[in-house]
Backbone as JSON, one array per atom type, in Angstrom:
{
  "sequence": "MPQEQYAHRSTMQSSEGPQVYKVGIYGWRKRCLYFFVLLLMILILVNLAMTIWILKVMNFTIDGMGNLRITEKGLKLEGDSEFLKPLYAKEIRSRPGNPLYFQSARNVTVNILNEKTKVLTRLVTGPQAVEAHSQKFEVKTLSGKLLFSADDNEVVVGAERLRVLGAEGTVFPKSIETPNVRADPFKELRLESPTRALVMEAPKGIEINAEAGSLKATCRTELKLESKDGEITLNSAKIKLPNLPQGSSSSAGSRQKIYELCVCPNGRLFLSQAGTSSTCQINTSVCL",
  "N": [[-31.09, 33.61, -109.52], [-31.59, 32.97, -106.62], [-29.26, 34.12, -105.54], [-29.72, 36.81, -105.91], [-31.92, 37.23, -104.24], [-30.73, 36.72, -101.66], [-28.83, 38.77, -101.54], [-30.55, 40.91, -101.57], [-31.89, 40.54, -99.1], [-29.8, 40.79, -97.19], [-29.18, 43.41, -97.67], [-31.41, 44.69, -96.7], [-31.31, 44.02, -93.95], [-28.96, 45.3, -93.13], [-29.73, 47.87, -93.47], [-31.66, 48.19, -91.48], [-30.17, 48.05, -88.98], [-27.83, 46.72, -86.39], [-28.65, 43.6, -84.65], [-29.25, 43.05, -81.21], [-28.62, 40.72, -78.61], [-29.45, 39.93, -75.27], [-27.55, 38.53, -72.63], [-27.4, 36.78, -69.54], [-28.29, 36.98, -65.94], [-31.25, 38.19, -64.7], [-33.54, 40.23, -62.94], [-35.5, 38.73, -60.32], [-33.9, 36.49, -59.97], [-31.32, 37.45, -60.07], [-31.25, 39.02, -57.76], [-31.56, 37.05, -55.75], [-29.2, 35.62, -56.13], [-27.27, 37.51, -55.37], [-28.02, 37.73, -52.71], [-27.4, 35.16, -51.62], [-24.64, 35.13, -52.04], [-23.88, 37.2, -50.3], [-24.75, 36.12, -47.87], [-23.04, 33.89, -47.71], [-20.57, 35.17, -47.43], [-20.97, 36.37, -44.94], [-21.17, 34.06, -43.3], [-18.59, 33.05, -43.67], [-17.07, 35.05, -42.42], [-18.08, 34.86, -39.79], [-17.29, 32.23, -39.16], [-14.51, 32.52, -39.33], [-14.14, 34.34, -37.25], [-15.0, 32.8, -35.04], [-13.08, 30.75, -35.11], [-10.74, 32.2, -34.54], [-11.41, 33.04, -31.98], [-11.58, 30.58, -30.6], [-8.91, 29.7, -30.83], [-7.76, 31.69, -29.3], [-8.95, 31.31, -26.76], [-8.28, 28.63, -26.12], [-5.61, 28.92, -26.09], [-3.73, 28.4, -28.19], [-0.56, 27.88, -29.49], [2.63, 27.98, -31.19], [4.2, 26.18, -29.83], [2.44, 24.51, -28.47], [-0.68, 23.72, -26.84], [-2.58, 25.58, -24.63], [-1.86, 24.66, -21.32], [-0.35, 22.61, -22.16], [2.62, 21.68, -23.56], [4.75, 21.08, -26.31], [7.73, 19.47, -26.43], [11.19, 18.59, -27.06], [11.69, 16.25, -25.66], [9.23, 15.2, -25.21], [5.86, 15.58, -24.07], [4.9, 18.38, -22.16], [3.19, 19.25, -19.35], [1.54, 21.7, -17.59], [0.22, 22.78, -14.46], [-3.07, 21.84, -13.14], [-4.57, 18.81, -14.29], [-7.0, 16.86, -16.0], [-8.0, 13.61, -16.73], [-10.13, 11.8, -18.65], [-10.23, 9.39, -19.87], [-8.29, 6.28, -20.19], [-4.76, 6.68, -19.57], [-1.83, 6.4, -21.33], [1.56, 6.12, -21.02], [5.11, 6.34, -21.16], [6.76, 7.46, -19.25], [6.14, 9.44, -16.41], [6.55, 12.41, -14.79], [7.2, 15.08, -12.45], [7.87, 18.65, -12.45], [11.23, 19.75, -11.75], [11.85, 19.93, -8.33], [9.19, 20.17, -7.58], [6.25, 18.58, -6.27], [4.45, 15.57, -7.3], [1.13, 14.9, -7.88], [-1.56, 12.59, -7.69], [-4.92, 12.38, -8.14], [-8.19, 11.23, -7.54], [-11.72, 10.63, -7.8], [-12.63, 8.15, -7.03], [-10.75, 5.76, -7.21], [-7.24, 5.11, -7.8], [-5.54, 3.39, -10.2], [-2.78, 1.48, -11.13], [-1.37, -0.34, -13.64], [0.79, -2.92, -14.78], [1.7, -4.28, -17.75], [2.31, -7.12, -19.92], [3.74, -8.29, -23.04], [1.51, -9.49, -24.15], [-0.59, -8.04, -23.26], [-1.37, -8.78, -20.7], [-2.05, -8.49, -17.26], [0.56, -7.99, -15.07], [1.49, -6.75, -12.72], [-0.25, -4.91, -10.29], [-1.4, -1.95, -8.82], [-3.59, -0.6, -6.6], [-5.18, 2.1, -5.3], [-7.61, 2.82, -3.19], [-10.66, 4.21, -1.69], [-10.84, 2.94, 0.78], [-8.73, 1.15, 1.12], [-5.34, 0.23, 0.25], [-4.14, -1.65, -2.27], [-1.86, -4.08, -3.45], [-0.97, -6.07, -6.09], [1.06, -8.57, -6.96], [3.82, -10.76, -7.76], [5.9, -10.52, -5.96], [6.68, -8.32, -3.31], [8.56, -5.53, -2.45], [10.41, -3.31, -0.35], [12.81, -0.87, -0.32], [15.73, 0.98, 0.71], [17.31, 4.14, -0.23], [19.92, 3.48, -0.72], [19.73, 0.88, -1.53], [19.31, -1.12, 0.35], [17.48, -3.79, 1.71], [14.36, -3.38, 3.18], [11.78, -4.41, 3.6], [10.11, -7.3, 2.54], [7.92, -9.42, 0.75], [6.39, -12.42, -0.24], [4.92, -15.42, -1.65], [6.07, -17.38, -0.09], [7.49, -16.35, 2.2], [7.84, -13.63, 4.56], [9.95, -10.97, 4.87], [11.67, -8.89, 7.06], [13.91, -6.44, 6.88], [14.87, -4.37, 8.41], [16.77, -2.93, 11.12], [15.4, -2.77, 13.5], [12.18, -3.67, 14.57], [9.27, -2.18, 15.38], [6.33, -2.41, 17.26], [3.48, -0.7, 17.75], [0.88, -0.99, 18.56], [-1.86, -1.15, 20.9], [-2.78, -3.65, 21.68], [-0.69, -5.24, 21.02], [1.01, -7.66, 18.97], [-0.25, -10.23, 16.93], [0.61, -13.47, 16.11], [-0.28, -15.98, 14.1], [1.14, -18.25, 13.5], [4.47, -19.6, 13.69], [7.33, -17.57, 14.63], [10.45, -16.2, 13.79], [13.26, -14.82, 15.18], [16.15, -13.02, 16.33], [16.05, -11.46, 18.6], [13.83, -10.27, 21.04], [12.3, -7.62, 22.48], [11.04, -5.05, 24.66], [10.14, -1.53, 24.49], [12.04, 1.03, 26.23], [11.22, 1.25, 29.68], [8.82, -0.02, 29.34], [6.57, -2.82, 29.44], [7.18, -6.25, 28.58], [5.38, -8.77, 27.19], [4.76, -12.1, 26.58], [2.4, -14.15, 25.31], [0.04, -16.79, 25.03], [-3.17, -17.26, 24.47], [-4.93, -19.47, 23.99], [-3.42, -21.63, 23.13], [-0.25, -23.36, 23.17], [2.88, -21.89, 24.2], [5.92, -21.84, 22.76], [9.39, -21.68, 22.94], [12.31, -21.96, 21.17], [15.76, -22.64, 20.56], [18.91, -23.27, 19.03], [21.33, -22.85, 20.4], [20.86, -21.5, 22.81], [18.6, -19.86, 25.13], [18.04, -16.74, 26.37], [16.68, -14.92, 28.96], [16.18, -11.84, 30.18], [15.77, -9.33, 32.57], [16.64, -6.35, 33.3], [15.96, -4.1, 34.85], [13.72, -4.76, 36.3], [11.2, -7.15, 37.24], [10.74, -10.67, 36.54], [8.18, -12.62, 35.35], [6.39, -15.59, 35.18], [3.48, -17.17, 34.31], [1.03, -19.69, 34.53], [-1.81, -21.88, 33.92], [-2.02, -24.59, 34.6], [0.51, -26.38, 34.73], [3.93, -25.59, 35.2], [6.84, -26.18, 33.63], [10.22, -26.86, 33.84], [12.83, -28.02, 32.07], [15.82, -29.72, 31.41], [17.66, -31.44, 29.16], [20.32, -32.42, 28.72], [21.85, -30.96, 30.45], [21.93, -28.79, 33.25], [19.75, -27.13, 35.61], [19.96, -24.01, 36.93], [19.39, -22.03, 39.71], [20.12, -19.0, 40.58], [20.33, -16.89, 43.06], [20.07, -14.53, 45.77], [17.92, -14.93, 47.43], [15.5, -17.42, 47.45], [12.21, -18.12, 47.06], [9.54, -20.21, 47.9], [6.5, -20.04, 48.32], [4.05, -21.46, 48.46], [4.31, -24.18, 49.07], [3.31, -27.5, 49.91], [2.68, -28.68, 53.27], [3.84, -31.09, 55.54], [2.41, -33.32, 58.08], [2.47, -32.28, 61.52], [5.1, -33.23, 63.77], [4.92, -33.1, 66.51], [2.2, -32.19, 68.5], [2.11, -29.93, 70.15], [4.1, -28.26, 69.29], [5.33, -25.18, 68.1], [7.24, -24.17, 66.43], [8.92, -22.4, 63.77], [10.59, -23.46, 61.92], [11.46, -25.29, 59.13], [11.9, -28.24, 57.19], [13.08, -28.94, 53.98], [11.79, -31.19, 51.77], [11.95, -33.83, 49.34], [10.03, -35.67, 47.17], [9.97, -39.02, 45.68], [8.91, -38.7, 43.11], [9.7, -36.17, 42.49], [8.35, -34.09, 43.7], [8.11, -31.31, 45.87], [7.97, -30.61, 49.37], [7.22, -29.29, 52.63], [8.41, -29.97, 55.88], [8.18, -30.01, 59.4], [11.08, -29.2, 61.15], [13.18, -31.36, 63.06], [15.09, -33.01, 65.63], [16.25, -34.9, 64.07], [15.95, -35.95, 60.59], [12.75, -35.39, 59.32], [11.4, -36.06, 57.08], [10.74, -38.65, 56.23], [8.66, -39.28, 57.88], [6.51, -37.89, 56.93], [5.71, -38.94, 54.46], [3.28, -39.31, 53.28], [2.47, -37.1, 51.91], [3.52, -37.32, 49.41], [1.94, -39.04, 48.0]],
  "CA": [[-32.23, 34.14, -108.77], [-31.32, 32.9, -105.16], [-28.22, 35.06, -105.17], [-30.32, 38.13, -105.87], [-32.73, 37.3, -103.02], [-29.82, 36.81, -100.5], [-28.24, 40.11, -101.55], [-31.61, 41.83, -101.19], [-32.16, 40.37, -97.66], [-28.67, 41.36, -96.44], [-29.27, 44.87, -97.79], [-32.48, 45.13, -95.81], [-30.83, 43.89, -92.54], [-27.94, 46.33, -92.86], [-30.41, 49.16, -93.38], [-32.36, 48.25, -90.2], [-29.2, 48.18, -87.87], [-27.42, 45.42, -85.79], [-29.57, 42.98, -83.7], [-28.56, 42.81, -79.91], [-29.2, 39.67, -77.75], [-29.0, 40.05, -73.88], [-27.13, 37.27, -72.0], [-27.16, 36.97, -68.1], [-29.37, 36.74, -64.99], [-31.91, 39.46, -64.42], [-34.76, 40.15, -62.15], [-35.44, 38.13, -58.98], [-32.79, 35.53, -59.91], [-30.11, 38.21, -59.76], [-31.3, 39.41, -56.36], [-31.31, 35.84, -54.94], [-27.78, 35.3, -56.22], [-26.55, 38.45, -54.51], [-28.31, 37.43, -51.3], [-26.62, 33.97, -51.24], [-23.22, 35.51, -51.94], [-23.72, 37.96, -49.07], [-24.87, 35.18, -46.75], [-21.82, 33.09, -47.66], [-19.51, 36.02, -46.88], [-21.22, 36.51, -43.5], [-20.79, 32.79, -42.67], [-17.13, 32.96, -43.66], [-16.57, 35.96, -41.39], [-18.41, 34.29, -38.48], [-16.43, 31.07, -38.96], [-13.17, 33.03, -39.05], [-14.15, 34.92, -35.9], [-15.06, 31.7, -34.07], [-11.78, 30.08, -35.1], [-9.8, 33.05, -33.8], [-11.8, 33.01, -30.57], [-11.17, 29.27, -30.05], [-7.45, 29.73, -30.7], [-7.42, 32.57, -28.19], [-9.37, 30.71, -25.49], [-7.47, 27.43, -25.89], [-4.2, 29.33, -26.0], [-2.93, 27.68, -29.18], [0.68, 28.52, -29.92], [3.48, 27.09, -31.99], [4.76, 25.16, -28.95], [1.44, 23.61, -27.93], [-2.02, 24.23, -26.59], [-2.85, 25.82, -23.23], [-0.77, 24.25, -20.44], [0.34, 21.5, -22.8], [3.7, 22.12, -24.44], [5.45, 20.02, -27.05], [9.16, 19.66, -26.34], [11.97, 17.56, -27.73], [11.64, 15.02, -24.89], [7.85, 14.71, -25.1], [4.84, 16.56, -23.73], [5.06, 19.04, -20.86], [1.87, 19.71, -18.91], [1.65, 22.55, -16.42], [-1.04, 23.0, -13.77], [-3.94, 20.69, -12.89], [-5.06, 18.16, -15.5], [-8.04, 15.86, -15.78], [-8.02, 12.6, -17.78], [-11.4, 11.09, -18.61], [-10.0, 8.06, -20.43], [-6.99, 5.77, -19.75], [-3.56, 7.4, -19.98], [-0.71, 5.51, -21.63], [2.77, 6.91, -21.09], [6.32, 5.64, -20.77], [7.3, 8.09, -18.05], [5.4, 10.59, -15.89], [7.31, 13.03, -13.71], [6.88, 16.48, -12.22], [8.97, 19.56, -12.65], [12.23, 19.66, -10.68], [11.55, 20.66, -7.11], [7.76, 20.2, -7.32], [5.68, 17.24, -6.08], [3.54, 15.02, -8.3], [-0.09, 14.46, -7.22], [-2.57, 11.84, -8.41], [-6.17, 12.56, -7.42], [-9.33, 10.61, -8.2], [-12.92, 10.59, -6.96], [-12.85, 6.78, -6.54], [-9.48, 5.11, -6.93], [-6.17, 5.25, -8.79], [-5.05, 2.05, -10.51], [-1.59, 1.42, -11.97], [-1.21, -1.7, -14.15], [1.98, -3.25, -15.57], [1.29, -5.32, -18.69], [3.36, -7.75, -20.72], [3.52, -8.14, -24.48], [0.18, -9.99, -24.49], [-1.53, -7.18, -22.53], [-1.79, -9.44, -19.46], [-1.63, -7.72, -16.09], [1.57, -8.63, -14.25], [1.52, -6.08, -11.42], [-1.34, -3.93, -10.17], [-1.45, -1.15, -7.59], [-4.91, 0.03, -6.51], [-5.38, 2.94, -4.13], [-9.03, 3.11, -3.11], [-11.08, 5.01, -0.53], [-10.77, 2.18, 2.01], [-7.52, 0.34, 1.25], [-4.33, 0.26, -0.79], [-3.87, -3.04, -2.62], [-0.78, -4.33, -4.4], [-1.04, -7.43, -6.62], [2.28, -8.92, -7.69], [4.44, -11.98, -7.27], [6.77, -10.18, -4.83], [6.6, -6.92, -2.9], [9.8, -5.15, -1.78], [10.63, -1.92, 0.04], [14.25, -0.7, -0.16], [16.22, 2.33, 0.96], [17.96, 4.74, -1.39], [21.18, 2.77, -0.96], [19.45, -0.47, -2.01], [19.14, -2.08, 1.44], [16.12, -4.32, 1.79], [13.64, -3.1, 4.43], [10.62, -5.29, 3.72], [9.89, -8.14, 1.37], [6.83, -10.37, 0.97], [5.97, -13.25, -1.36], [4.09, -16.54, -1.23], [6.78, -18.27, 0.83], [7.92, -15.74, 3.45], [7.86, -12.18, 4.72], [11.27, -10.63, 5.43], [11.85, -7.53, 7.55], [15.34, -6.22, 6.89], [15.27, -3.25, 9.26], [17.46, -3.32, 12.33], [14.45, -2.84, 14.6], [10.77, -3.71, 14.21], [8.5, -1.68, 16.51], [4.89, -2.62, 17.2], [2.93, 0.34, 18.6], [-0.51, -1.25, 18.88], [-2.14, -1.37, 22.32], [-2.96, -5.08, 21.89], [0.49, -5.97, 20.6], [1.02, -8.32, 17.67], [-0.72, -11.61, 16.95], [1.24, -14.33, 15.12], [-1.0, -17.26, 14.11], [2.09, -19.35, 13.39], [5.75, -19.37, 14.36], [8.1, -16.39, 14.3], [11.89, -16.42, 13.98], [13.95, -13.55, 15.41], [17.23, -13.17, 17.31], [15.87, -10.65, 19.8], [12.49, -9.74, 21.3], [12.39, -6.75, 23.65], [10.1, -3.94, 24.69], [10.74, -0.2, 24.58], [12.44, 1.37, 27.6], [10.17, 1.51, 30.67], [7.6, -0.7, 28.92], [6.53, -4.24, 29.75], [7.19, -7.21, 27.48], [4.53, -9.9, 27.54], [4.6, -13.17, 25.6], [1.2, -14.81, 25.78], [-0.74, -17.62, 24.12], [-4.42, -17.42, 25.23], [-5.61, -20.75, 23.8], [-2.51, -22.7, 22.75], [1.02, -23.39, 23.9], [3.93, -20.95, 23.81], [7.16, -22.6, 22.68], [10.59, -20.95, 22.54], [13.38, -22.9, 20.83], [17.0, -22.09, 20.02], [19.93, -24.33, 19.03], [22.43, -22.57, 21.33], [20.4, -21.1, 24.14], [17.59, -18.83, 25.26], [18.36, -15.86, 27.48], [15.6, -14.04, 29.38], [16.86, -10.89, 31.06], [15.04, -8.13, 32.98], [17.67, -5.62, 34.01], [15.44, -3.11, 35.8], [12.41, -5.15, 36.8], [11.01, -8.54, 37.61], [10.38, -11.62, 35.5], [7.03, -13.35, 35.84], [5.86, -16.63, 34.3], [2.22, -17.62, 34.89], [0.32, -20.69, 33.75], [-3.0, -22.35, 34.61], [-1.87, -25.96, 35.12], [1.85, -26.77, 35.13], [5.1, -24.89, 34.68], [7.85, -27.22, 33.57], [11.59, -26.49, 33.46], [13.48, -29.29, 31.75], [17.11, -29.69, 30.73], [17.92, -32.82, 28.76], [21.73, -32.82, 28.89], [22.57, -30.06, 31.35], [21.38, -28.57, 34.58], [18.96, -25.92, 35.83], [20.58, -23.27, 38.02], [18.66, -20.9, 40.28], [21.18, -18.22, 41.23], [19.75, -15.71, 43.67], [20.29, -14.44, 47.21], [16.74, -15.45, 48.07], [14.62, -18.25, 46.63], [10.99, -18.3, 47.83], [8.5, -21.13, 47.42], [5.54, -19.77, 49.4], [2.86, -22.32, 48.48], [4.64, -25.6, 49.15], [2.5, -28.21, 50.92], [3.35, -29.01, 54.53], [3.52, -32.39, 56.14], [1.81, -33.27, 59.42], [3.41, -31.9, 62.58], [5.58, -34.36, 64.57], [4.43, -32.94, 67.89], [1.04, -31.32, 68.42], [2.31, -28.68, 70.86], [5.26, -27.52, 68.77], [4.98, -24.02, 67.31], [8.43, -23.64, 65.79], [8.77, -21.99, 62.37], [11.73, -23.98, 61.16], [10.99, -26.43, 58.34], [12.86, -29.01, 56.39], [12.64, -29.09, 52.59], [11.84, -32.6, 51.41], [11.7, -34.14, 47.93], [9.43, -36.99, 46.94], [10.59, -39.73, 44.56], [8.42, -38.18, 41.84], [10.21, -34.83, 42.31], [7.52, -33.1, 44.36], [8.69, -30.7, 47.05], [7.06, -30.27, 50.45], [7.85, -28.84, 53.86], [8.18, -30.75, 57.09], [8.78, -29.34, 60.55], [12.41, -29.74, 61.46], [13.36, -31.98, 64.37], [16.48, -33.37, 65.92], [16.68, -35.66, 62.9], [15.11, -35.69, 59.44], [11.33, -35.74, 59.47], [10.8, -36.25, 55.75], [10.17, -39.99, 56.11], [7.44, -39.34, 58.65], [5.45, -37.23, 56.15], [5.7, -39.44, 53.09], [1.91, -39.31, 52.74], [2.31, -35.97, 51.0], [3.98, -37.72, 48.08], [0.94, -39.9, 47.35]],
  "C": [[-32.02, 34.03, -107.26], [-30.26, 33.87, -104.73], [-28.79, 36.46, -105.07], [-31.17, 38.3, -104.62], [-31.83, 37.46, -101.79], [-29.21, 38.18, -100.42], [-29.28, 41.12, -101.13], [-31.9, 41.75, -99.69], [-31.04, 40.97, -96.85], [-28.71, 42.87, -96.53], [-30.32, 45.42, -96.87], [-32.04, 45.07, -94.34], [-29.83, 44.99, -92.22], [-28.59, 47.69, -92.76], [-31.16, 49.3, -92.06], [-31.42, 48.42, -89.0], [-28.89, 46.81, -87.26], [-28.44, 44.94, -84.77], [-28.8, 42.61, -82.44], [-29.34, 41.76, -79.13], [-28.61, 39.78, -76.34], [-28.73, 38.66, -73.29], [-26.84, 37.55, -70.54], [-28.4, 36.65, -67.28], [-29.94, 38.08, -64.58], [-33.11, 39.21, -63.52], [-34.53, 39.54, -60.78], [-34.32, 37.11, -58.85], [-31.5, 36.23, -59.52], [-30.09, 38.62, -58.28], [-31.05, 38.23, -55.44], [-29.84, 35.47, -54.96], [-26.96, 36.22, -55.32], [-26.8, 38.16, -53.02], [-27.51, 36.22, -50.82], [-25.13, 34.28, -51.13], [-22.95, 36.29, -50.66], [-23.81, 37.06, -47.84], [-23.62, 34.32, -46.6], [-20.66, 33.9, -47.08], [-19.7, 36.21, -45.38], [-20.83, 35.23, -42.76], [-19.27, 32.64, -42.61], [-16.54, 33.85, -42.57], [-16.86, 35.42, -39.99], [-17.52, 33.09, -38.17], [-15.0, 31.5, -38.64], [-13.09, 33.62, -37.64], [-14.19, 33.83, -34.83], [-13.74, 30.95, -33.98], [-10.75, 30.89, -34.32], [-10.11, 33.04, -32.31], [-11.39, 31.7, -29.9], [-9.66, 29.22, -29.87], [-7.03, 30.58, -29.51], [-7.77, 31.94, -26.85], [-8.52, 29.49, -25.16], [-5.99, 27.71, -25.83], [-3.33, 28.47, -26.93], [-1.72, 28.52, -29.56], [1.47, 27.54, -30.78], [4.0, 25.93, -31.15], [3.74, 24.19, -28.41], [0.12, 24.29, -27.74], [-2.22, 24.39, -25.09], [-1.64, 25.51, -22.37], [0.03, 23.09, -21.0], [1.36, 22.04, -23.79], [4.38, 20.9, -25.06], [6.94, 20.34, -27.04], [9.88, 18.53, -27.07], [11.88, 16.21, -27.01], [10.23, 14.46, -24.75], [6.89, 15.84, -24.85], [5.08, 17.08, -22.33], [3.74, 19.67, -20.49], [2.03, 20.47, -17.61], [0.27, 22.77, -15.81], [-1.82, 21.7, -13.57], [-4.48, 20.15, -14.21], [-6.06, 17.08, -15.12], [-8.1, 14.93, -16.98], [-9.3, 11.79, -17.63], [-11.27, 9.67, -19.14], [-8.63, 7.55, -19.93], [-5.82, 6.56, -20.35], [-2.43, 6.4, -20.16], [0.54, 6.37, -21.82], [3.94, 6.04, -20.64], [6.89, 6.18, -19.47], [6.46, 9.31, -17.69], [6.2, 11.15, -14.72], [6.94, 14.51, -13.62], [8.09, 17.35, -12.54], [9.98, 19.46, -11.52], [11.86, 20.54, -9.49], [10.09, 20.73, -6.75], [7.23, 18.78, -7.15], [4.76, 16.86, -7.22], [2.34, 14.43, -7.57], [-0.96, 13.68, -8.2], [-3.85, 11.89, -7.57], [-7.31, 11.98, -8.23], [-10.5, 10.59, -7.24], [-13.16, 9.2, -6.39], [-11.53, 6.09, -6.21], [-8.5, 5.42, -8.05], [-5.55, 3.87, -8.98], [-3.87, 2.16, -11.47], [-1.36, -0.03, -12.35], [0.08, -1.8, -14.95], [1.62, -4.45, -16.43], [2.5, -5.91, -19.38], [3.04, -7.56, -22.2], [2.14, -8.57, -24.91], [-0.92, -9.22, -23.75], [-2.13, -7.89, -21.31], [-1.22, -8.68, -18.28], [-0.64, -8.54, -15.27], [1.6, -8.06, -12.83], [0.44, -5.01, -11.42], [-1.27, -3.27, -8.81], [-2.74, -0.36, -7.6], [-4.97, 0.8, -5.2], [-6.83, 3.38, -4.11], [-9.38, 3.92, -1.89], [-10.94, 4.28, 0.79], [-9.46, 1.41, 2.18], [-6.59, 0.61, 0.07], [-3.92, -1.19, -1.06], [-2.77, -3.11, -3.67], [-0.83, -5.8, -4.8], [0.21, -7.68, -7.45], [2.83, -10.22, -7.1], [5.32, -11.72, -6.05], [6.7, -8.69, -4.59], [7.83, -6.58, -2.07], [9.8, -3.66, -1.48], [12.11, -1.79, 0.36], [14.56, 0.77, 0.13], [16.86, 2.89, -0.31], [19.27, 4.04, -1.72], [20.98, 1.35, -1.45], [19.28, -1.51, -0.93], [17.69, -2.5, 1.55], [15.53, -4.03, 3.17], [12.49, -4.07, 4.66], [10.44, -6.04, 2.42], [8.82, -9.18, 1.71], [6.54, -11.11, -0.33], [5.14, -14.41, -0.82], [4.75, -17.4, -0.16], [7.09, -17.62, 2.18], [7.78, -14.23, 3.38], [9.14, -11.83, 5.46], [11.25, -9.17, 5.83], [13.35, -7.31, 7.72], [15.79, -5.06, 7.75], [15.94, -3.76, 10.53], [16.51, -3.47, 13.51], [13.03, -2.78, 14.06], [9.97, -3.31, 15.45], [7.01, -1.88, 16.25], [4.27, -1.67, 18.22], [1.48, 0.09, 18.98], [-0.7, -1.54, 20.36], [-2.28, -2.86, 22.64], [-1.75, -5.89, 21.45], [0.34, -6.54, 19.21], [0.61, -9.77, 17.83], [-0.07, -12.36, 15.81], [0.5, -15.66, 15.14], [-0.08, -18.46, 13.99], [3.41, -18.92, 14.02], [6.4, -18.08, 13.85], [9.56, -16.66, 14.64], [12.59, -15.07, 14.07], [15.06, -13.76, 16.43], [16.98, -12.41, 18.6], [14.44, -10.13, 19.87], [12.59, -8.91, 22.57], [11.4, -5.6, 23.5], [10.87, -2.62, 24.7], [11.14, 0.09, 26.02], [11.24, 1.77, 28.46], [8.82, 0.94, 30.24], [7.7, -2.18, 29.24], [6.56, -5.07, 28.47], [6.41, -8.44, 27.94], [4.43, -10.84, 26.35], [3.47, -14.05, 26.08], [0.56, -15.6, 24.66], [-2.06, -17.94, 24.81], [-5.01, -18.82, 25.13], [-4.69, -21.91, 23.45], [-1.23, -22.59, 23.57], [1.97, -22.34, 23.34], [5.26, -21.68, 23.91], [8.26, -21.68, 22.21], [11.72, -21.94, 22.35], [14.56, -22.16, 20.24], [18.06, -23.16, 20.06], [21.04, -24.09, 20.05], [21.97, -22.15, 22.71], [19.36, -20.01, 24.05], [17.91, -18.02, 26.51], [17.18, -14.91, 27.73], [16.17, -13.13, 30.46], [15.95, -9.7, 31.3], [15.98, -7.33, 33.86], [17.11, -4.69, 35.08], [14.09, -3.5, 36.37], [12.39, -6.62, 37.13], [10.61, -9.37, 36.4], [9.29, -12.52, 36.06], [6.55, -14.33, 34.78], [4.63, -17.22, 34.97], [1.57, -18.63, 33.96], [-0.85, -21.2, 34.58], [-2.79, -23.73, 35.23], [-0.44, -26.21, 35.62], [2.89, -25.89, 34.45], [6.28, -25.84, 34.78], [9.16, -26.65, 33.07], [12.37, -27.77, 33.27], [14.78, -29.03, 31.01], [17.51, -31.12, 30.42], [19.35, -33.25, 29.06], [22.48, -31.96, 29.88], [21.9, -29.96, 32.7], [20.59, -27.27, 34.6], [19.51, -25.23, 37.07], [19.7, -22.11, 38.42], [19.65, -20.12, 41.12], [20.58, -16.93, 41.75], [20.06, -15.72, 45.16], [19.12, -15.01, 47.99], [15.93, -16.24, 47.06], [13.4, -18.57, 47.49], [10.06, -19.26, 47.1], [7.35, -21.05, 48.42], [4.4, -20.77, 49.51], [3.18, -23.8, 48.48], [3.76, -26.29, 50.19], [3.34, -28.58, 52.15], [2.89, -30.38, 55.03], [2.91, -32.21, 57.52], [2.88, -33.0, 60.46], [3.79, -33.12, 63.4], [5.08, -34.29, 66.0], [3.32, -31.9, 67.87], [1.27, -30.0, 69.1], [3.45, -27.85, 70.34], [4.78, -26.38, 67.88], [6.21, -23.41, 66.62], [8.17, -23.37, 64.32], [9.97, -22.38, 61.53], [11.26, -25.25, 60.47], [12.15, -27.05, 57.59], [12.27, -29.18, 55.0], [12.86, -30.53, 52.16], [11.47, -32.77, 49.94], [11.16, -35.56, 47.85], [10.15, -37.69, 45.8], [10.13, -39.23, 43.19], [8.87, -36.75, 41.57], [9.4, -33.76, 42.99], [8.19, -32.6, 45.62], [7.6, -30.44, 48.08], [7.88, -29.89, 51.67], [7.46, -29.75, 55.02], [8.86, -30.04, 58.26], [10.06, -30.04, 60.94], [12.43, -30.31, 62.87], [14.83, -32.24, 64.64], [17.08, -34.18, 64.81], [15.71, -35.36, 61.76], [13.7, -36.2, 59.68], [10.64, -35.98, 58.14], [10.13, -37.6, 55.63], [8.86, -40.12, 56.87], [6.25, -38.8, 57.84], [5.43, -37.68, 54.69], [4.3, -39.51, 52.49], [1.66, -38.15, 51.79], [2.68, -36.36, 49.57], [2.97, -38.57, 47.34], [0.03, -39.08, 46.43]]
}
C-alpha cells in the first residue's frame, strides 16, 4: 500500500511540471550592493590618482626622491635642505668645486661623542659668539705647521709674526715670553703698565733699538738702571741732564755758565759753578 501511494504522488508531480526555487539578492539589497561596489571602485581610482600625483610632486625615481639620490657611496643631496631633527652622518661634503653652507635661525652645534655618548668636543656658532669646547684647540696650515694652540697650560702662537691691530694695543694680565717685540713701520711702540711694574728679563741680554726715532722712558717716581756684574755705558755725542740740582754760587756776582758735575756719596748728581779749583766740596749740602 505505501508503494502505491508514493508512485501515485510522483505521477502527480511529474504531471504538474518541475518546481523552480530562486537563489540570490533581489530588490533594494541588490541596489545597495551595486552602490558599494561602485563607491569602492571610485575610492580605488582616487587613491591611485593621489599616489601618482604624490610620486610626481615628490619626484620619486629609481635612484631616489627629489634632490635626494641614492648612490653606491651613500646619499647625495642637491640644492637647499632643511633638517628639523638631529642629523647623524659619518661624512658631509659638498660637490667638487662648490662650497658647503650651514645656516640656522639660532645656532649650529657640532658635537663629537665617545662610545658612551659623552660629549668630548663641541663647536657652537651662535648669533653673538663662536664657542669651542675641547681639551686642546689647534690651528694648522695645509703643510701641518702649527699656527695657534691653546690648552689649560699654555697658548702657543706658531706664526712668524703676531700683529695686534687694536687701537688700545694688547693687555697681558700676566707675563709674556717672546724673542722680539716691535711695531709696524712708521708706528710707535709703547710698553706700559698703568698700575703695576713693568719688568723685562732675559738670560743673555735685552736690546732696545730705535733706528729712525727717539727712545723715551717715563716714570712717576724713580728710574733705575742697574748692572750687577757689568757696567752701564751711555754712548752718544751729546748727553743732556737738564734738571740736575745746582749748588749755591761761590761768588754772588759771578754770572758764568760753566758748571762742574759733582757726585754725592749716595750717587746723586748735581751741578756746581766751576772755579779755579773743584767746588763740589763747598756744595755738599745738596747731598743731604
